[in-house]
Backbone as JSON, one array per atom type, in Angstrom:
{
  "sequence": "XXXXXXXXXXXXXXXXXXXXXXXXXXXXXXXXXXXXXXXXXXXXXXXXXXXXXXXXXXXXXXXXXXXXXXXXXXXXXXXXXXXXXXXXXXXXXXXXXXXXXXXXXXXXXXXXXXXXXXXXXXXXXXXXXXXXXXXXXXXXXXXXXXXXXXXXXXXXXXXXXXXXXXXXXXXXXXXXXXXXXXXXXXXXXXXXXXXXXXXXXXXXXXXXXXXXXXXXXXXXXXXXXXXXXXXXXXXXXXXXXXXXXXXXXXXXXXXXX",
  "N": [[0.95, -0.83, 0.02], [0.74, 2.23, -0.83], [-0.53, 4.54, -0.14], [-1.96, 4.06, 1.84], [-2.78, 2.68, 5.04], [-3.37, 0.21, 7.1], [-4.9, -1.56, 10.05], [-5.71, -3.93, 12.68], [-7.64, -4.61, 15.77], [-8.76, -6.4, 18.77], [-11.33, -6.52, 17.23], [-11.6, -3.83, 16.51], [-10.84, -2.48, 13.03], [-8.75, -0.12, 11.68], [-8.29, 2.45, 9.01], [-5.92, 4.27, 7.75], [-5.41, 7.09, 5.97], [-2.56, 8.18, 4.29], [-1.17, 10.52, 2.56], [0.59, 12.58, 2.67], [0.55, 16.39, 1.29], [-1.76, 16.39, 1.84], [-3.6, 14.38, 1.96], [-5.02, 14.08, -0.6], [-7.18, 12.65, -2.54], [-6.5, 10.34, -4.63], [-6.64, 8.79, -7.73], [-5.13, 6.31, -7.34], [-5.26, 6.16, -4.63], [-7.55, 5.57, -4.37], [-8.12, 3.26, -5.61], [-6.56, 1.52, -4.0], [-7.64, 1.55, -1.34], [-10.15, 0.22, -2.39], [-9.26, -2.31, -2.19], [-8.44, -2.6, 0.2], [-11.05, -2.71, 1.42], [-11.84, -5.36, 0.29], [-10.28, -7.02, 1.47], [-11.59, -6.41, 4.19], [-13.77, -7.32, 4.38], [-14.59, -10.1, 4.66], [-13.26, -10.93, 6.89], [-13.26, -12.32, 9.91], [-12.79, -11.48, 12.21], [-12.79, -8.83, 12.26], [-14.99, -6.22, 12.89], [-16.01, -3.41, 12.8], [-15.17, -0.16, 11.56], [-12.52, 1.88, 11.54], [-12.11, 5.26, 9.72], [-9.59, 7.77, 9.3], [-7.26, 10.49, 8.75], [-3.92, 10.92, 8.3], [-1.54, 13.37, 9.84], [-2.37, 16.39, 8.9], [-4.87, 16.79, 7.85], [-8.25, 15.12, 7.26], [-9.19, 14.67, 4.64], [-7.78, 16.69, 2.23], [-9.1, 16.91, -0.56], [-10.15, 15.92, -3.69], [-7.43, 14.75, -5.98], [-6.13, 17.67, -7.78], [-4.1, 17.77, -9.37], [-3.69, 15.66, -10.86], [-6.1, 15.7, -12.26], [-5.21, 17.36, -14.1], [-4.51, 15.21, -16.38], [-6.21, 13.8, -17.37], [-7.65, 13.58, -20.44], [-10.33, 13.34, -21.6], [-13.88, 14.05, -21.67], [-15.06, 11.67, -21.18], [-13.01, 10.22, -19.64], [-13.34, 11.39, -17.54], [-15.84, 11.29, -16.54], [-15.41, 8.77, -15.97], [-13.31, 8.01, -14.16], [-15.06, 9.77, -12.09], [-17.61, 7.65, -12.07], [-16.07, 5.66, -10.82], [-15.41, 6.14, -8.08], [-18.12, 6.91, -7.38], [-19.11, 4.67, -7.47], [-17.32, 3.11, -5.6], [-17.86, 4.45, -3.11], [-20.63, 3.88, -2.83], [-20.38, 1.33, -2.33], [-19.38, 1.28, 0.03], [-21.23, 2.63, 1.89], [-23.02, 0.51, 1.82], [-21.67, -1.31, 3.18], [-20.67, -4.31, 4.77], [-20.37, -4.33, 7.82], [-19.99, -1.08, 10.09], [-18.73, 1.86, 9.24], [-16.8, 4.01, 10.7], [-16.21, 7.42, 10.56], [-13.48, 9.68, 11.42], [-13.17, 12.99, 11.7], [-11.03, 15.55, 11.0], [-9.17, 18.79, 11.02], [-9.86, 19.01, 7.92], [-12.11, 18.01, 5.69], [-12.63, 18.24, 2.37], [-14.04, 18.63, -0.6], [-14.06, 15.85, -2.71], [-12.86, 14.57, -0.3], [-14.93, 15.29, 1.42], [-16.84, 13.62, 0.31], [-16.12, 11.3, 0.63], [-15.9, 11.02, 3.0], [-19.03, 11.1, 3.59], [-19.56, 9.08, 2.34], [-19.38, 7.33, 5.03], [-20.98, 5.47, 7.67], [-21.29, 7.2, 10.07], [-19.94, 10.43, 11.23], [-17.71, 11.33, 12.96], [-16.62, 14.86, 14.33], [-13.63, 17.24, 14.28], [-14.42, 20.39, 16.27], [-13.48, 22.63, 15.0], [-13.23, 21.43, 12.77], [-13.21, 21.56, 8.65], [-15.63, 21.73, 6.87], [-16.84, 20.51, 2.92], [-17.76, 21.36, 0.21], [-16.12, 22.32, -2.48], [-15.91, 22.49, -5.44], [-17.2, 24.01, -7.39], [-15.61, 26.13, -7.67], [-13.81, 25.47, -9.04], [-14.75, 25.21, -11.32], [-15.77, 23.33, -11.71], [-17.59, 20.15, -11.13], [-19.03, 18.63, -8.15], [-18.14, 14.89, -8.34], [-18.36, 12.83, -6.84], [-20.97, 11.87, -5.8], [-21.48, 13.69, -4.33], [-23.16, 15.38, -4.9], [-25.53, 14.4, -4.38], [-25.75, 13.27, -1.9], [-25.51, 15.63, -0.11], [-27.5, 17.27, 0.1], [-29.07, 15.23, 1.01], [-28.39, 15.21, 4.14], [-28.15, 18.0, 5.02], [-30.32, 19.43, 4.11], [-31.7, 20.81, 0.6], [-31.06, 23.57, 0.49], [-29.22, 24.72, 2.19], [-27.59, 22.64, 1.42], [-27.33, 24.08, -1.72], [-26.31, 27.06, -1.2], [-23.68, 25.99, 0.12], [-22.72, 24.59, -2.22], [-22.81, 26.76, -3.95], [-21.31, 28.93, -3.41], [-19.05, 27.82, -2.28], [-17.93, 27.67, -0.03], [-16.63, 26.74, 3.25], [-18.17, 24.75, 5.86], [-17.88, 24.72, 9.3], [-16.76, 22.35, 11.94], [-18.02, 22.14, 14.04], [-20.97, 23.26, 13.26], [-21.51, 21.32, 11.06], [-22.61, 19.66, 12.73], [-25.04, 20.76, 13.78], [-26.28, 21.28, 11.51], [-26.91, 18.59, 10.89], [-24.89, 16.94, 9.43], [-22.69, 15.97, 10.49], [-22.4, 13.78, 13.71], [-21.32, 14.21, 16.44], [-19.27, 16.68, 17.44], [-15.83, 17.07, 18.5], [-13.2, 18.39, 20.66], [-9.92, 19.02, 18.57], [-7.6, 16.89, 19.61], [-9.16, 14.79, 20.81], [-11.13, 13.53, 19.02], [-10.44, 11.23, 17.36], [-10.14, 9.46, 19.4], [-12.28, 9.5, 20.45], [-13.93, 8.22, 18.63], [-13.16, 5.8, 18.71], [-13.94, 5.05, 21.06], [-16.93, 4.67, 20.03], [-16.72, 3.27, 18.61], [-15.79, 0.64, 19.86], [-18.53, 0.23, 21.8], [-20.17, -0.31, 19.23], [-19.04, -2.9, 18.3], [-19.32, -4.75, 20.4], [-22.02, -5.39, 19.52], [-23.83, -8.08, 17.82], [-22.59, -9.07, 14.97], [-24.32, -10.2, 12.81], [-26.83, -8.55, 13.32], [-26.01, -6.25, 13.29], [-25.22, -6.06, 10.7], [-27.13, -6.82, 9.26], [-29.01, -4.35, 9.96], [-27.93, -2.27, 8.43], [-28.4, -2.79, 5.65], [-31.26, -2.61, 5.74], [-31.16, 0.39, 6.87], [-29.77, 1.36, 3.79], [-32.39, 1.03, 2.51], [-33.29, 3.44, 2.28], [-32.33, 5.07, 0.48], [-33.25, 6.22, -2.73], [-34.64, 5.46, -6.41], [-34.05, 7.56, -7.49], [-32.3, 8.26, -6.34], [-30.15, 7.22, -7.75], [-30.54, 7.46, -10.24], [-29.55, 10.72, -9.75], [-26.92, 10.2, -9.57], [-25.89, 8.89, -11.51], [-26.38, 10.42, -13.27], [-25.02, 13.01, -12.12], [-22.24, 11.95, -12.88], [-22.2, 11.8, -15.43], [-22.15, 14.32, -16.11], [-20.61, 15.62, -14.83], [-18.17, 14.97, -16.39], [-19.14, 16.49, -18.92], [-18.95, 18.97, -17.82], [-16.19, 19.35, -17.53], [-14.6, 19.75, -19.65], [-15.02, 22.03, -20.41], [-14.17, 25.47, -20.91], [-14.05, 27.12, -18.68], [-13.64, 25.39, -16.93], [-11.16, 24.32, -17.62], [-9.77, 26.8, -17.29], [-10.45, 27.12, -14.32], [-9.2, 24.83, -12.99], [-6.24, 25.54, -13.54], [-6.12, 28.26, -12.1], [-6.35, 27.12, -9.74], [-3.81, 25.65, -9.31], [-1.68, 27.58, -10.2], [-2.32, 28.97, -8.07], [-4.15, 31.41, -7.75], [-7.22, 33.81, -8.1], [-9.65, 32.57, -10.13], [-10.56, 33.57, -13.57], [-13.77, 33.41, -14.86], [-15.66, 32.88, -17.96], [-18.23, 32.01, -18.96], [-17.64, 29.81, -20.8]],
  "CA": [[0.11, -0.09, 0.08], [1.44, 3.14, -1.13], [-1.53, 5.47, 0.37], [-3.29, 3.64, 2.93], [-2.1, 1.96, 6.12], [-4.63, -0.55, 8.02], [-4.61, -2.65, 10.99], [-6.8, -4.15, 13.77], [-7.07, -4.92, 16.71], [-9.92, -6.04, 19.44], [-12.76, -6.45, 16.61], [-11.96, -2.91, 15.3], [-9.63, -2.12, 11.95], [-8.57, 1.39, 11.5], [-7.78, 2.88, 7.9], [-5.27, 5.31, 8.18], [-4.94, 7.63, 4.94], [-1.06, 8.78, 4.25], [-0.79, 10.77, 1.5], [0.61, 14.32, 2.58], [0.19, 17.04, 2.27], [-3.19, 16.66, 1.91], [-4.34, 13.55, 1.52], [-5.9, 14.1, -1.41], [-8.08, 11.12, -2.98], [-6.29, 10.27, -6.2], [-7.29, 7.53, -8.28], [-4.48, 5.46, -6.99], [-5.64, 5.85, -3.67], [-9.24, 4.91, -4.35], [-7.92, 1.61, -5.6], [-5.83, 0.59, -2.29], [-9.24, 1.68, -0.43], [-11.27, -0.85, -2.67], [-8.18, -3.51, -1.7], [-8.69, -2.66, 1.76], [-12.47, -3.27, 1.75], [-11.94, -6.5, -0.39], [-9.57, -7.86, 2.52], [-11.81, -6.67, 5.5], [-15.28, -7.77, 4.37], [-14.75, -11.71, 5.19], [-12.46, -11.11, 7.99], [-14.26, -12.4, 10.95], [-12.11, -10.33, 13.5], [-13.15, -6.86, 12.16], [-16.38, -5.69, 12.53], [-16.51, -1.92, 13.15], [-13.88, 0.19, 10.65], [-12.68, 3.42, 11.63], [-10.82, 5.18, 8.81], [-9.05, 8.9, 9.4], [-6.11, 11.14, 7.79], [-2.83, 11.15, 8.53], [-1.32, 14.54, 9.46], [-3.44, 17.74, 9.43], [-5.96, 16.67, 7.03], [-8.53, 13.98, 6.94], [-8.79, 14.82, 3.12], [-8.4, 18.27, 1.49], [-10.07, 16.97, -1.83], [-9.19, 15.2, -4.81], [-5.75, 15.72, -6.79], [-6.2, 18.31, -8.98], [-3.36, 17.59, -10.57], [-4.63, 14.44, -11.67], [-7.11, 16.16, -13.41], [-4.57, 17.69, -15.58], [-3.25, 13.95, -16.99], [-6.9, 13.31, -17.74], [-8.03, 14.08, -21.4], [-11.54, 13.11, -22.4], [-14.95, 14.14, -21.1], [-15.38, 9.99, -21.01], [-12.3, 9.3, -18.92], [-13.23, 12.3, -16.61], [-17.05, 10.73, -15.81], [-15.21, 7.34, -15.54], [-13.36, 8.35, -12.65], [-16.74, 9.86, -11.31], [-18.12, 6.23, -11.97], [-15.41, 4.78, -10.1], [-15.45, 6.85, -7.18], [-19.22, 6.38, -7.27], [-19.45, 3.14, -6.89], [-16.82, 2.75, -4.47], [-18.25, 5.01, -2.0], [-21.99, 3.72, -2.75], [-20.25, 0.22, -1.42], [-19.1, 1.8, 1.58], [-22.73, 3.13, 2.57], [-23.73, -0.63, 1.91], [-20.77, -2.57, 3.29], [-21.81, -5.04, 6.06], [-19.53, -3.8, 9.21], [-20.25, 0.28, 10.19], [-17.92, 2.55, 9.05], [-16.69, 5.38, 11.16], [-15.02, 8.21, 9.73], [-12.81, 10.41, 12.17], [-12.22, 13.91, 10.76], [-10.02, 16.36, 12.06], [-8.51, 19.42, 9.81], [-10.62, 19.56, 6.61], [-12.8, 17.23, 4.74], [-13.34, 18.89, 1.35], [-14.52, 17.71, -1.96], [-13.59, 14.56, -2.43], [-12.61, 14.17, 1.54], [-16.2, 15.09, 2.05], [-18.15, 12.86, -0.47], [-15.41, 10.06, 1.54], [-16.7, 10.96, 5.05], [-20.53, 11.27, 3.61], [-20.09, 7.19, 2.39], [-19.43, 6.51, 5.88], [-21.95, 5.49, 8.13], [-21.03, 7.88, 11.39], [-19.21, 10.9, 11.27], [-17.26, 12.31, 14.51], [-15.39, 16.12, 13.79], [-13.17, 17.91, 15.19], [-15.12, 21.38, 16.46], [-12.73, 23.41, 13.85], [-12.43, 20.81, 11.18], [-13.57, 22.63, 7.73], [-16.23, 20.63, 5.81], [-17.32, 21.48, 2.02], [-17.41, 21.23, -1.69], [-15.45, 23.51, -3.42], [-15.45, 22.31, -6.35], [-17.42, 25.09, -8.43], [-14.92, 27.14, -7.56], [-12.67, 25.57, -10.0], [-15.19, 25.5, -12.52], [-15.83, 21.59, -11.64], [-18.68, 20.04, -10.2], [-18.84, 17.64, -7.34], [-18.23, 13.68, -8.94], [-18.22, 10.98, -6.49], [-21.99, 11.61, -5.43], [-21.4, 14.44, -3.47], [-24.45, 16.52, -5.03], [-26.24, 13.84, -3.99], [-25.49, 12.64, -0.97], [-25.09, 16.4, 0.72], [-28.84, 17.86, 0.52], [-29.58, 14.1, 1.95], [-27.59, 15.24, 5.34], [-28.43, 19.3, 5.31], [-31.65, 19.26, 3.28], [-31.4, 21.35, -0.3], [-31.12, 24.99, 0.43], [-27.83, 24.55, 2.9], [-26.6, 22.42, 0.14], [-27.3, 24.96, -2.35], [-24.97, 27.74, -0.79], [-22.42, 25.17, 0.18], [-21.92, 24.18, -3.43], [-22.6, 27.58, -5.11], [-20.31, 29.93, -2.58], [-17.65, 26.85, -2.1], [-17.31, 28.24, 1.02], [-16.79, 25.37, 4.23], [-18.65, 24.9, 6.9], [-16.92, 24.06, 10.83], [-17.27, 20.66, 12.49], [-19.96, 22.21, 15.14], [-21.73, 23.31, 12.03], [-21.5, 20.25, 10.41], [-23.05, 18.7, 13.6], [-25.97, 21.7, 13.44], [-26.85, 20.55, 10.47], [-27.1, 16.8, 10.57], [-23.73, 16.36, 8.37], [-22.1, 14.63, 11.12], [-22.87, 13.22, 14.34], [-21.09, 14.82, 17.01], [-18.1, 17.29, 17.2], [-14.96, 17.14, 19.93], [-11.62, 19.38, 20.65], [-9.38, 18.21, 17.56], [-7.33, 16.02, 20.32], [-10.37, 14.31, 21.43], [-11.89, 13.4, 17.93], [-9.84, 9.57, 16.88], [-10.26, 8.73, 20.93], [-14.08, 9.29, 20.63], [-14.67, 7.41, 17.5], [-12.63, 4.11, 19.12], [-15.15, 4.6, 21.93], [-18.0, 4.51, 19.55], [-16.34, 1.34, 17.33], [-15.91, -0.61, 21.01], [-19.8, -0.19, 21.71], [-20.57, -1.33, 18.08], [-18.02, -3.94, 18.1], [-20.02, -5.74, 20.89], [-23.06, -5.88, 19.24], [-24.45, -9.28, 16.98], [-22.25, -8.66, 13.65], [-25.53, -10.22, 12.08], [-28.11, -7.8, 13.3], [-25.28, -5.02, 12.51], [-25.11, -6.1, 8.93], [-29.3, -6.84, 8.95], [-29.7, -2.57, 10.18], [-27.03, -1.58, 7.05], [-29.01, -3.8, 4.8], [-32.47, -2.14, 5.92], [-30.86, 1.52, 6.16], [-29.82, 1.45, 2.28], [-33.58, 1.24, 1.44], [-33.62, 5.04, 2.24], [-31.71, 5.21, -0.84], [-34.15, 5.88, -3.75], [-34.16, 4.9, -7.07], [-34.06, 8.76, -8.11], [-30.56, 8.98, -5.92], [-29.11, 6.45, -8.6], [-30.54, 8.46, -11.39], [-28.9, 11.87, -9.63], [-25.13, 9.71, -8.85], [-25.64, 8.81, -13.13], [-26.18, 12.08, -14.12], [-24.17, 13.52, -11.85], [-20.71, 11.43, -13.49], [-22.16, 12.62, -17.16], [-22.14, 16.47, -16.13], [-18.84, 15.63, -14.48], [-16.85, 14.73, -17.71], [-19.17, 17.45, -19.54], [-18.01, 20.2, -17.39], [-14.35, 19.04, -16.92], [-13.77, 19.75, -20.86], [-15.04, 23.58, -20.43], [-13.0, 26.38, -21.36], [-14.1, 27.15, -17.38], [-12.6, 24.22, -15.89], [-9.91, 24.56, -17.84], [-9.55, 28.01, -16.18], [-10.36, 26.93, -13.42], [-7.8, 24.25, -12.73], [-5.29, 26.26, -13.94], [-5.83, 29.05, -11.56], [-6.07, 26.65, -8.8], [-2.83, 25.06, -9.26], [-1.43, 28.85, -10.24], [-2.89, 29.92, -6.84], [-4.9, 32.44, -7.98], [-8.61, 33.76, -8.4], [-10.06, 31.87, -11.69], [-11.52, 34.05, -14.35], [-14.67, 32.17, -15.65], [-16.39, 33.58, -19.32], [-19.41, 30.87, -19.18], [-17.75, 29.21, -21.67]],
  "C": [[0.9, 1.14, 0.02], [0.72, 4.55, -0.47], [-1.98, 5.62, 1.34], [-2.4, 2.82, 3.91], [-3.45, 1.76, 6.91], [-4.28, -1.43, 9.06], [-5.84, -2.84, 11.99], [-6.56, -4.77, 14.85], [-8.68, -5.19, 17.81], [-11.76, -5.7, 18.62], [-12.65, -5.51, 15.8], [-10.89, -2.83, 14.14], [-9.69, -0.46, 11.88], [-7.82, 1.52, 10.14], [-7.24, 4.3, 8.28], [-4.69, 6.05, 6.34], [-3.79, 8.39, 4.73], [-0.8, 9.26, 3.08], [-0.72, 12.51, 1.38], [1.32, 14.97, 1.23], [-1.12, 17.27, 2.68], [-4.08, 15.54, 1.9], [-5.28, 13.49, 0.65], [-6.36, 12.6, -2.17], [-7.85, 11.16, -4.83], [-7.12, 8.6, -6.48], [-6.67, 5.96, -7.52], [-4.92, 4.85, -5.79], [-7.34, 5.51, -3.44], [-9.11, 3.67, -4.26], [-7.95, 1.02, -4.46], [-7.19, 0.87, -1.56], [-10.35, 0.56, -0.85], [-10.95, -1.93, -2.34], [-8.56, -3.65, -0.53], [-9.78, -3.47, 1.84], [-12.49, -4.55, 1.42], [-11.53, -7.5, 0.87], [-10.37, -7.93, 3.86], [-13.06, -6.95, 5.53], [-15.22, -9.22, 5.19], [-13.65, -11.65, 6.35], [-13.64, -10.82, 9.57], [-13.87, -11.7, 12.47], [-12.04, -8.86, 13.43], [-14.91, -6.95, 11.78], [-16.7, -4.73, 13.02], [-14.95, -1.59, 12.44], [-14.01, 1.66, 11.21], [-11.13, 4.46, 10.52], [-10.63, 7.35, 9.67], [-7.62, 9.33, 8.55], [-4.76, 11.2, 9.05], [-2.6, 12.75, 8.7], [-2.32, 15.87, 9.46], [-4.45, 17.67, 8.98], [-6.84, 15.1, 7.26], [-8.53, 13.9, 5.43], [-9.21, 16.43, 2.89], [-9.05, 18.27, -0.13], [-9.48, 15.83, -2.98], [-7.71, 15.95, -5.63], [-5.88, 16.56, -7.78], [-5.15, 18.28, -10.32], [-3.12, 16.73, -11.32], [-5.27, 14.85, -12.17], [-6.55, 16.45, -14.7], [-3.98, 16.1, -16.85], [-4.84, 13.71, -17.68], [-7.68, 14.34, -19.0], [-9.59, 14.47, -21.98], [-12.45, 13.54, -21.76], [-15.37, 12.61, -20.49], [-14.2, 9.83, -19.88], [-12.83, 10.41, -17.4], [-14.7, 11.76, -15.76], [-16.63, 9.62, -15.57], [-14.9, 7.42, -14.49], [-14.44, 8.8, -11.61], [-17.21, 8.44, -10.74], [-17.79, 5.7, -10.85], [-15.44, 5.16, -8.64], [-17.14, 6.73, -6.63], [-19.28, 5.18, -6.44], [-18.55, 2.46, -5.62], [-17.32, 2.97, -3.0], [-19.77, 4.44, -1.64], [-21.81, 1.94, -1.58], [-19.92, 0.63, -0.23], [-20.19, 1.75, 2.4], [-22.98, 1.62, 2.91], [-22.88, -1.66, 2.55], [-21.37, -2.87, 4.66], [-21.29, -4.8, 7.48], [-19.73, -1.92, 9.02], [-18.79, 0.66, 9.91], [-17.44, 3.94, 9.66], [-15.57, 6.63, 10.83], [-14.79, 9.57, 11.03], [-12.55, 11.81, 11.2], [-11.78, 15.24, 11.47], [-9.17, 17.41, 10.73], [-9.43, 19.86, 8.58], [-11.39, 18.13, 5.89], [-13.21, 18.18, 3.4], [-13.22, 18.26, -0.01], [-14.89, 16.71, -1.86], [-13.52, 13.6, -0.75], [-14.24, 13.83, 1.7], [-17.45, 13.81, 1.6], [-17.48, 11.43, 0.17], [-16.07, 9.93, 2.53], [-18.32, 10.73, 4.57], [-20.74, 9.55, 3.57], [-20.22, 6.68, 3.63], [-20.65, 6.62, 6.76], [-21.87, 6.6, 9.41], [-20.09, 8.65, 10.73], [-19.0, 11.84, 12.14], [-16.42, 13.55, 13.71], [-15.02, 16.43, 14.94], [-14.25, 19.37, 15.31], [-14.8, 22.31, 15.25], [-12.52, 23.0, 12.75], [-13.45, 21.69, 10.09], [-14.33, 21.63, 6.65], [-16.94, 21.17, 4.44], [-16.86, 20.95, 0.76], [-17.4, 22.15, -2.5], [-15.49, 23.71, -4.72], [-15.52, 23.49, -7.68], [-16.45, 26.4, -8.58], [-13.63, 26.57, -8.76], [-13.11, 25.22, -11.33], [-15.63, 24.06, -13.19], [-17.61, 21.5, -11.03], [-18.43, 19.06, -8.94], [-19.01, 15.68, -8.18], [-18.32, 12.35, -8.49], [-19.89, 11.39, -5.45], [-22.4, 12.58, -4.29], [-22.82, 15.29, -3.79], [-25.83, 15.33, -4.21], [-27.14, 13.18, -2.65], [-25.75, 14.45, 0.35], [-26.59, 16.99, 1.46], [-29.51, 16.6, 1.63], [-29.47, 14.74, 3.54], [-28.23, 17.14, 5.45], [-29.55, 19.8, 4.68], [-30.98, 20.68, 1.48], [-31.05, 22.99, -0.43], [-29.91, 25.01, 1.14], [-27.07, 23.87, 1.82], [-26.15, 23.21, -1.0], [-26.18, 25.94, -2.25], [-24.18, 26.87, -0.33], [-21.74, 25.04, -0.98], [-21.69, 25.45, -4.37], [-21.55, 28.9, -4.59], [-19.13, 28.87, -2.83], [-17.16, 27.32, -0.95], [-17.18, 26.9, 2.32], [-17.82, 25.53, 5.21], [-17.63, 24.42, 8.27], [-17.34, 22.7, 11.12], [-18.37, 21.25, 13.04], [-21.0, 22.61, 14.39], [-22.39, 22.44, 11.49], [-22.5, 19.21, 11.13], [-24.43, 19.18, 14.02], [-26.48, 21.39, 12.54], [-27.23, 19.45, 10.0], [-25.94, 16.34, 9.63], [-23.11, 15.69, 9.02], [-22.58, 14.53, 12.19], [-22.91, 14.0, 15.77], [-19.54, 15.23, 16.36], [-17.63, 17.23, 18.25], [-14.2, 18.06, 19.65], [-11.02, 18.25, 19.11], [-8.74, 17.01, 18.0], [-7.93, 14.72, 20.22], [-11.01, 12.94, 20.09], [-11.71, 11.44, 17.58], [-10.38, 8.44, 18.33], [-11.59, 8.47, 20.89], [-14.6, 8.02, 19.59], [-13.82, 5.86, 17.55], [-13.5, 3.95, 20.32], [-16.15, 4.01, 21.39], [-17.45, 3.09, 19.16], [-16.33, 0.54, 18.89], [-17.48, -0.86, 21.26], [-20.02, -0.9, 20.62], [-20.06, -2.65, 18.21], [-18.76, -5.64, 19.45], [-21.28, -6.43, 20.47], [-22.85, -7.29, 18.16], [-23.63, -8.32, 15.83], [-23.85, -8.82, 12.81], [-26.57, -9.14, 12.15], [-27.13, -6.66, 12.77], [-25.46, -4.99, 10.93], [-26.76, -5.96, 8.45], [-29.64, -4.92, 8.8], [-29.01, -2.11, 8.68], [-27.84, -1.66, 6.11], [-29.86, -2.64, 4.83], [-32.26, -0.32, 5.74], [-30.82, 2.4, 4.83], [-31.29, 1.47, 1.79], [-33.9, 2.86, 1.38], [-32.92, 5.41, 0.67], [-32.61, 4.92, -1.99], [-33.6, 5.49, -5.19], [-33.84, 6.31, -8.04], [-32.32, 9.47, -7.44], [-29.63, 8.38, -6.59], [-29.36, 7.13, -9.61], [-29.75, 10.12, -11.2], [-26.98, 11.33, -9.69], [-25.22, 9.86, -10.98], [-25.28, 9.82, -13.85], [-25.31, 13.13, -13.83], [-22.6, 13.32, -12.59], [-20.71, 12.11, -14.8], [-22.03, 13.82, -17.03], [-21.0, 16.25, -15.7], [-17.75, 15.57, -15.91], [-17.37, 15.65, -18.65], [-18.62, 18.8, -19.47], [-16.56, 20.76, -17.61], [-13.53, 19.66, -18.37], [-14.16, 21.18, -21.59], [-14.18, 24.43, -20.66], [-13.25, 26.95, -19.55], [-13.4, 26.74, -16.66], [-11.41, 24.27, -16.11], [-8.64, 25.72, -16.98], [-9.26, 27.48, -14.72], [-9.21, 25.94, -12.18], [-6.3, 24.86, -12.67], [-5.08, 27.39, -12.61], [-5.53, 28.84, -10.07], [-3.89, 26.5, -8.33], [-1.63, 26.69, -9.57], [-1.17, 29.83, -8.75], [-3.32, 31.8, -6.61], [-6.27, 32.5, -8.29], [-9.02, 33.29, -10.46], [-10.75, 33.14, -11.93], [-12.52, 33.56, -15.38], [-15.1, 33.09, -16.88], [-17.72, 32.62, -19.37], [-19.31, 30.57, -20.18], [-17.1, 27.17, -21.64]]
}
């Protein structure tokens, strides 16, 4: 594993994202996460999973520089579809996945966190979907999950402004379960994981199956459309300007092209 490490003890597995400085979600990192889930699913010694980021952030977003290597709308749409399918698998995973979020969960990082069953955050963490700042849109089902948690109006505000909310606000809005001081988040996530690990794995798995019935056909139609538009928007002149501006650390000048 190049970008992730994992270990387990007392029925609790820990996945650590380690891709400094921002723990950006490259396609390679997503593939490694898929492999880790393959290993954990049949392992009877694992009942609960805690995922967190090493260093300053949970994950500050997708790998923007990797975007410059994708040349077609289809290639970008396929990247979106891979992330969508992986995160859908996480939401349906038979073992609870708890995200312990500190620093920032932005863009793809927040989409990853939203695919977990439970989110614990630091009070000062920044959570948001800033893709529109780049002339892009979220591509890993963020447009479908965010309104489910915070409502359509708040999701619209977060998307349109690209401004993040704090961990405390995330709890108020329903995006996170609980907020703690930054140095307590991971310990609190383990405390929760220990409670859950005492439950019958069969009943936990059944509960996860039933919770997923809340995902409607419209959710999947929306994610399909998101991947399609993710690709279409990517090849626009505005997207090229947004990505270049991000790399050059300047304000983008969008022309609606």
